[in-house]
C-alpha positions in Angstrom: 0.0 -0.1 -0.3 1.1 3.4 -1.0 1.3 6.6 1.7 -1.4 9.2 1.0 0.3 11.1 -1.1 2.1 10.5 -4.0 4.2 12.8 -6.0 3.6 13.9 -9.2 6.8 14.3 -12.1 6.5 14.8 -15.7 3.1 12.6 -15.7 4.1 10.5 -13.5 3.2 9.2 -10.0 6.0 8.0 -7.8 5.0 4.5 -6.3 2.8 4.0 -9.5 4.0 1.0 -12.3 3.4 2.5 -16.0 1.6 -0.2 -17.5 0.7 -1.2 -21.0 -2.2 0.1 -22.3 -3.8 -3.4 -23.1 -2.3 -7.0 -24.0 -0.3 -6.5 -27.0 -2.3 -8.0 -30.1 -5.9 -8.0 -27.8 -6.9 -4.9 -30.2 -5.4 -2.3 -32.5 -4.1 1.2 -30.5 -0.8 2.9 -30.7 1.5 4.2 -28.2 -0.4 4.2 -25.1 0.4 3.9 -21.4 -1.5 3.0 -18.2 -1.1 4.0 -14.6 -3.6 3.1 -11.8 -3.9 5.8 -9.9 -6.5 5.1 -7.1 -8.4 1.8 -6.1 -10.0 1.2 -2.8 -12.0 -1.7 -1.6 -14.8 0.8 -0.1 -15.2 2.3 -3.3 -16.9 0.7 -6.5 -14.5 3.0 -8.9 -10.7 2.8 -10.2 -9.2 6.2 -11.5 -6.7 5.6 -14.0 -3.9 8.0 -15.9 -3.2 7.2 -20.0 -0.4 9.2 -21.7 -0.4 9.0 -25.4 2.9 9.9 -27.5 1.9 12.2 -30.2 0.4 9.7 -32.8 -1.0 7.7 -30.3 -4.6 6.6 -30.2 -6.9 4.3 -27.8 -8.9 1.2 -29.2 -12.2 2.1 -31.1 -14.5 0.5 -28.9 -18.1 0.3 -26.9 -19.0 -1.2 -23.6 -22.3 -1.5 -21.1 -20.3 0.6 -18.3 -20.4 4.7 -18.7 -16.9 6.5 -17.5 -15.7 10.0 -17.4 -12.4 11.2 -19.1 -10.7 14.2 -18.1 -7.8 15.4 -20.3 -5.0 16.5 -17.8 -2.5 17.1 -20.9 -2.2 18.2 -24.5 -5.1 18.2 -26.9 -6.2 15.9 -29.7 -9.9 14.5 -30.7 -12.3 11.7 -29.4 -14.7 10.3 -31.7 -18.2 9.5 -29.6 -20.9 7.8 -31.4 -20.3 8.6 -34.7 -19.1 12.3 -33.7 -15.5 14.2 -33.7 -14.6 16.7 -30.9 -11.5 18.6 -30.5 -10.3 18.1 -26.9 -7.6 19.6 -24.6 -6.7 19.9 -21.0 -9.4 20.3 -18.6 -12.1 18.9 -21.1 -14.6 16.5 -19.5 -15.9 13.3 -21.9 -18.7 11.7 -20.5 -18.8 7.9 -22.4 -22.2 6.5 -22.2 -23.2 2.6 -22.4 -22.3 1.3 -25.7 -21.3 3.9 -27.4 -18.1 3.8 -29.6 -15.1 5.6 -28.8 -12.1 6.5 -29.5 -8.8 9.2 -28.6 -6.3 10.3 -30.7 -3.4 12.6 -29.8 -3.6 14.1 -33.2 -2.6 17.3 -33.1 1.3 16.8 -32.7 2.0 16.9 -29.2 1.3 14.1 -26.5 -2.3 13.9 -24.9 -3.0 12.2 -21.4 -5.9 12.1 -19.8 -7.4 10.6 -16.0 -10.2 7.9 -16.4 -12.8 7.0 -13.9 -14.5 3.3 -14.5 -16.1 0.7 -12.4 -14.0 -1.5 -10.7 -16.1 -4.3 -11.9 -16.9 -3.9 -15.6 -17.8 -5.4 -18.6 -15.1 -6.6 -21.5 -14.7 -4.1 -24.5 -16.5 -5.0 -27.3 -14.6 -4.6 -30.7 -16.2 -3.1 -34.1 -16.6 -5.2 -36.8 -15.3 -4.2 -39.7 -19.0 -3.1 -41.2 -19.7 -1.4 -37.9 -16.4 0.6 -38.8 -17.1 1.2 -42.2 -20.6 2.4 -40.9 -18.9 4.8 -38.4 -16.6 5.9 -41.6 -19.4 7.0 -43.8 -19.3 10.3 -42.0 -16.4 12.0 -43.5 -15.2 13.6 -40.2 -14.9 10.0 -38.7 -13.4 9.0 -41.8 -10.6 11.7 -41.9 -10.5 11.0 -38.0 -9.8 7.2 -38.5 -7.0 8.0 -41.1 -8.7 6.8 -44.3 
């Protein structure tokens, strides 16, 4: 167990493991890491920090749980349910259940965000090729995907 205060420096918290975002090969993603900052048995939530290098992105996915994302560093874009949004420091993104979403550090700089989720949550669902193609019918989403 860590003490009540963990110092922060260069988007790392002391006594906190820097982890892979997901298991390699489990889903498409690029240049992203994860740190679990807070989890307590008396609460049902978990606070995590994700850091993407410039050009990095999270997995395009959806799941049954809601979660909140607070952009802590940098800027980029997110795609939520077929809409693309420019995002930057201190923006709060709410992701409703079963909403396709993806984050991209596509503004030429690293982007990092805090994410609050339930400790017990369902496994993310990846889109089929047809579902991804359907999302990409919108020109803004197509450009977001880099197609």
